[in-house]
C-alpha positions, 0 to 999 in steps of 0.5 A: 951201297950208301946208307941212305939207299939202304934206308930207302930199300929197308923202308920200301920193303917194310911198306910193301909188306905191310900195305899188301899183308893189310890189303890181303886180309881186308876188313878190320885190318885194311880200315886200320891201315886206311885210318892210319894213312888218313890221321898221318896225312892231316898231320903232314898237311897240317904241318906243311901248311902251318894250320896251327899257326894260322888258327888253333881252333880250326886246326883242333876241329880238324883233328876232332873231325878226322878222329870222328871219321876214322872212329865211324870208319872202324866201329860204326856204320858204313851208311853213316860214314859219308854224311858225317864226312860231308857234314863236317867238311861243310862246317869246316868250311864255314869259317873259310867262307866268312874269311876267318881262316884260310881254305887250307883249313877245310882242304886238309880235312877233305884231302886226308878224310877222303883219302881214308874213306876211299881207300876203305870203300874200294878194299871193302870186305869182299874178295872182289874188293881185294882184286879191285884194291890190287887193280888200283895199285898196279895202275898207280904203281905202273904209272909212276914207275914208266912215267919216270923211266919214259921221261928220263929216256925220251925227254922233251917238253915239260908237263908243268914246269912251274910245279914239277920240273922234272915231269915230261909230256913223254913221261905222262903218256908212257905212264899212262899207257903203262897204267891202262896195260897193268890194270888191264892184265889185273883184270883179265888175270881174275875175269878172263874176259873184260871189256873196253870199261876197264880200259876207261876205268884204268886210264881215268885212274892213271891220269888221276894219279899223275894229277895228285902227284902234281897237286902234292908238288904245288903244295910243297913249292907253295909252302917251300918244303922238300918233303911232306915230313920225315916219317918214313926213313929215306922216303920222306912222308906218307903224303909223298908216298900216297899222293897218287894213290889217294887221287886215283881212289878219289877218282874211283869214288866220285866216279862211283857217285856220279853213276849212282846218281845218274843211274838212279840206283846205289852202287852194290861195292866199289869193286863191282863198280870198277869191273862194270859188274 
């Protein structure tokens, strides 16, 4: 076994242990993990897109905004998190609207900040949040793994050859089926009786996770980088590992907001929404 493969295996084991332990513990432990992911994602985004080189002031504001969002998420009011985040993103977008900086500046804040917020919102502080987070993990992991193996086994037309030449339509379809089946199994294991809603949600999250993968591939190709960073030995960067996960969380988060607005009622918890309770 090569040293590089050993590094990948050891790093993967450590990552799985840390993520699952924090997910099981919930509360402050998971919010700390979500905040760390958000901050590291912003670091990698700013490095890849060279934000400090194009506007040090806007990049500094981005770091300040991320610090405020994460601090509020850890010790502040949950009801204030989204308004605070929205206000900071709008503020960051003003220079882009005036064409003083590129849209990569507010885009990085939006992507990284929402990564932390949506992860923490899905896990929440109750046992239903634990099941919801495991549901999202399984949908994303099953999608990613089966898309790779089905794509290699069947091949066929490319999904997005200009962005990610290795991805095929067969892999995308196989991954989506696996994600839906995996999510359904998790829901059945906890509730024993689930309806078509869980299939719809799992399908949406599986599609979103693949879009997230393509989105990061687009950024790396746009800026000519192989990995988002070298923070994780043998695996590249944090964005390389969570691109599909955070887009699935984005989808769940925005679906909950849309449902809340359409039904004129607040969503009690993300877990309750995902499982149609």
